[in-house]
Backbone as CSV, one residue per row, in Angstrom:
resi,resn,N_x,N_y,N_z,CA_x,CA_y,CA_z,C_x,C_y,C_z
1,MET,83.605,-47.116,-35.766,82.728,-48.050,-37.028,83.483,-49.686,-37.483
2,MET,82.455,-50.265,-38.090,83.264,-51.660,-38.081,82.823,-51.253,-39.418
3,TYR,83.817,-52.460,-40.628,83.710,-52.595,-41.739,83.707,-53.792,-42.302
4,PRO,82.869,-54.910,-43.308,83.091,-55.701,-43.669,84.187,-56.356,-44.183
5,PHE,84.468,-57.717,-44.097,86.198,-57.595,-44.594,85.701,-58.581,-46.059
6,MET,85.052,-60.193,-45.034,85.270,-60.897,-45.825,83.626,-61.964,-45.499
7,THR,82.737,-62.286,-45.950,81.873,-64.158,-45.334,82.579,-65.000,-45.983
8,LEU,82.779,-65.955,-45.643,83.036,-67.547,-45.432,81.722,-68.208,-46.256
9,ASN,82.134,-69.333,-46.838,80.659,-69.865,-47.465,80.126,-70.726,-46.549
10,ASP,80.244,-70.523,-44.689,79.788,-71.458,-43.546,78.874,-70.123,-42.829
11,ASP,79.092,-69.132,-44.362,77.932,-67.907,-43.583,78.743,-66.844,-41.893
12,THR,79.475,-67.378,-42.024,81.068,-66.712,-40.991,81.367,-64.827,-41.539
13,LYS,80.838,-64.135,-41.176,81.657,-63.266,-41.342,82.620,-62.420,-40.454
14,ILE,83.410,-61.634,-41.170,84.323,-61.147,-40.415,84.564,-59.794,-40.821
15,VAL,84.532,-58.611,-39.442,84.460,-57.013,-40.096,85.769,-57.110,-39.303
16,HIS,86.287,-55.744,-39.209,87.345,-54.679,-38.831,86.504,-52.981,-38.325
17,SER,87.152,-52.900,-37.660,87.927,-51.616,-37.297,88.107,-50.471,-38.160
18,GLU,88.334,-49.495,-37.839,89.029,-48.314,-38.350,90.518,-49.136,-37.417
19,THR,91.783,-47.745,-38.121,93.147,-47.846,-36.950,92.409,-47.087,-35.577
20,LEU,92.177,-47.592,-34.647,92.503,-47.936,-33.164,93.412,-46.334,-32.361
21,PRO,92.396,-45.970,-31.654,93.478,-44.746,-31.221,95.512,-45.337,-31.015
22,ASP,94.875,-46.764,-30.387,96.282,-47.294,-30.103,97.039,-47.979,-31.282
23,GLY,96.689,-47.937,-31.964,97.328,-48.236,-33.263,96.834,-49.489,-33.492
24,ARG,96.192,-50.593,-32.811,95.376,-51.876,-33.348,94.485,-51.960,-34.338
25,VAL,93.942,-52.583,-34.505,92.754,-52.986,-35.415,92.083,-54.197,-34.776
26,LYS,90.184,-53.941,-34.736,89.780,-55.173,-34.019,89.001,-56.056,-35.351
27,VAL,89.414,-56.645,-35.028,88.756,-57.682,-35.761,87.791,-58.895,-35.246
28,TYR,86.497,-58.388,-35.991,84.985,-59.937,-35.712,84.546,-60.362,-36.034
29,ILE,84.474,-62.036,-35.487,84.116,-62.673,-36.608,82.978,-63.579,-35.959
30,GLU,81.753,-63.769,-37.095,80.439,-64.298,-36.329,80.238,-64.908,-37.352
31,THR,79.894,-66.464,-36.528,79.395,-67.448,-37.102,78.079,-67.585,-37.393
32,PRO,76.394,-68.108,-37.987,75.275,-68.248,-37.365,75.385,-69.511,-36.657
33,ASP,73.991,-69.769,-35.273,74.290,-71.589,-35.280,72.918,-71.245,-34.882
34,ALA,71.778,-72.391,-35.947,71.042,-72.819,-35.076,70.555,-72.837,-34.018
35,LYS,71.508,-73.387,-33.666,71.249,-73.519,-32.408,71.380,-72.698,-30.766
36,ASP,72.284,-72.084,-31.639,73.157,-70.702,-29.617,72.845,-69.573,-30.355
37,GLY,72.305,-69.775,-31.798,72.322,-68.315,-32.151,74.117,-67.856,-33.333
38,PHE,74.529,-67.202,-32.284,75.936,-67.159,-32.925,77.036,-67.123,-32.342
39,HIS,77.773,-67.394,-32.401,79.669,-67.948,-32.498,80.452,-66.925,-32.134
40,HIS,81.343,-66.328,-32.036,81.388,-65.504,-32.277,82.843,-65.084,-30.996
41,MET,84.193,-64.311,-32.017,85.306,-63.494,-31.386,85.801,-62.508,-31.634
42,THR,86.987,-62.000,-30.916,87.764,-60.636,-31.409,89.082,-61.095,-31.555
43,ILE,89.806,-60.966,-32.581,91.096,-60.820,-32.812,91.465,-59.190,-33.126
44,PHE,92.687,-58.460,-31.892,93.424,-57.907,-32.104,94.480,-57.686,-33.144
45,LEU,94.602,-56.841,-34.158,96.239,-57.114,-34.374,96.327,-55.512,-34.458
46,ALA,98.157,-55.179,-34.205,98.753,-56.938,-34.297,99.312,-57.571,-33.538
47,ASP,99.188,-57.403,-32.308,99.266,-58.193,-31.292,98.698,-59.679,-31.289
48,TYR,97.379,-59.651,-31.888,96.595,-61.218,-31.846,96.030,-61.135,-30.360
49,GLN,95.541,-59.931,-29.629,95.344,-60.838,-28.441,93.956,-61.079,-28.798
50,ILE,92.979,-62.352,-28.007,91.822,-62.367,-28.948,91.168,-62.855,-27.235
51,GLU,90.068,-61.694,-27.823,88.711,-61.933,-26.753,87.314,-62.209,-26.884
52,GLU,86.992,-62.430,-26.299,85.110,-62.939,-26.617,84.846,-63.845,-26.774
53,VAL,85.769,-65.052,-26.933,84.969,-66.297,-27.592,83.881,-66.863,-26.730
54,TYR,83.512,-67.144,-28.313,81.880,-67.802,-27.760,81.242,-68.735,-28.272
55,ARG,81.427,-70.361,-27.776,81.282,-71.096,-28.153,82.268,-71.489,-29.572
56,TYR,82.851,-70.341,-29.523,83.963,-72.111,-30.941,84.469,-72.530,-30.038
57,THR,85.579,-73.650,-31.261,86.319,-74.149,-30.356,87.589,-74.218,-30.296
58,ALA,88.345,-75.133,-30.029,89.770,-74.783,-29.794,90.468,-74.633,-31.076
59,GLU,89.899,-75.686,-32.074,90.501,-75.590,-32.819,89.547,-74.524,-34.231
60,GLU,88.856,-74.253,-34.069,87.825,-73.465,-34.749,89.077,-71.713,-34.374
61,VAL,89.164,-71.299,-33.189,89.791,-70.505,-33.127,91.099,-70.459,-33.373
62,GLU,92.226,-71.599,-33.574,93.373,-71.578,-34.266,92.674,-71.451,-35.305
63,TYR,92.151,-72.351,-36.316,91.928,-71.367,-37.729,91.449,-69.955,-38.374
64,TYR,90.106,-69.252,-37.038,90.741,-68.175,-37.340,92.056,-67.360,-36.982
65,ILE,92.671,-67.709,-36.046,93.626,-67.156,-35.698,94.298,-67.299,-37.267
66,ASN,94.814,-67.999,-37.626,95.606,-68.780,-38.520,95.302,-67.947,-39.968
67,PHE,93.625,-67.719,-40.426,93.185,-67.753,-41.307,93.622,-65.626,-41.080
68,VAL,93.085,-64.881,-40.479,93.225,-63.271,-39.860,95.159,-63.109,-40.067
69,ARG,95.825,-63.905,-39.298,97.362,-63.924,-39.831,97.109,-64.105,-41.241
70,SER,97.161,-64.425,-42.015,97.207,-64.459,-43.428,96.384,-63.319,-44.323
71,MET,95.819,-62.796,-43.763,94.909,-61.446,-43.807,95.569,-59.981,-43.714
72,ALA,96.111,-60.783,-42.131,96.785,-58.911,-41.775,96.735,-58.150,-42.143
73,HIS,97.937,-58.199,-43.067,98.314,-57.136,-43.824,96.562,-56.150,-44.696
74,LEU,96.494,-57.265,-45.335,95.160,-56.472,-45.964,94.670,-55.380,-45.199
75,ILE,93.716,-56.269,-43.768,92.791,-55.506,-43.199,93.528,-54.949,-42.713
76,ILE,94.653,-54.519,-41.866,95.727,-53.249,-42.085,95.166,-52.473,-42.620
77,SER,95.507,-52.358,-44.094,96.040,-52.068,-45.163,94.186,-50.925,-44.888
78,PHE,93.498,-51.563,-45.176,91.750,-51.746,-45.592,91.546,-50.219,-43.917
79,ALA,92.199,-50.828,-42.821,91.697,-50.095,-41.705,91.856,-48.899,-41.727
80,ALA,93.155,-48.753,-42.000,93.313,-47.473,-41.771,93.230,-46.607,-43.674
81,GLY,92.849,-46.951,-44.509,91.618,-46.434,-45.562,90.350,-46.527,-45.318
82,GLY,89.897,-46.864,-44.596,88.397,-46.177,-44.084,87.351,-47.841,-44.754
83,GLY,88.025,-49.146,-44.262,87.206,-49.964,-45.485,88.209,-50.048,-46.403
84,PHE,87.643,-51.701,-47.249,87.541,-52.320,-47.971,87.533,-51.130,-49.563
85,GLU,85.901,-50.319,-49.270,85.665,-49.477,-50.232,86.010,-48.249,-50.713
86,ASN,86.737,-47.996,-49.377,87.552,-46.521,-49.230,89.179,-46.923,-49.473
87,ALA,89.391,-48.129,-49.584,90.615,-48.603,-49.342,92.143,-48.534,-50.512
88,THR,92.720,-47.589,-50.721,93.403,-47.065,-51.553,94.599,-48.321,-51.391
89,LEU,95.365,-48.956,-51.625,96.616,-50.311,-51.328,97.864,-50.180,-52.346
90,VAL,98.573,-49.030,-51.557,99.618,-48.862,-52.039,100.848,-50.193,-51.913
């Protein structure tokens, strides 16, 4: 299951999985684009493995990696608790 995390000003949506059996969390980023449909990428926490980058520039990829890195503690906590709506931060 994927849980909503954040929507940025440019309508980029960031969602995350629950904690996966291997202990990682899948973070999926998607930005609508009138020409290409959607740009998207996947980052796995906590090892920051990147997969499926589609139509983001190298600068955008770096931006999103840094953005996710700055929010990783929240995403990991929310993933363990069933998403933002069910998470209890301790």
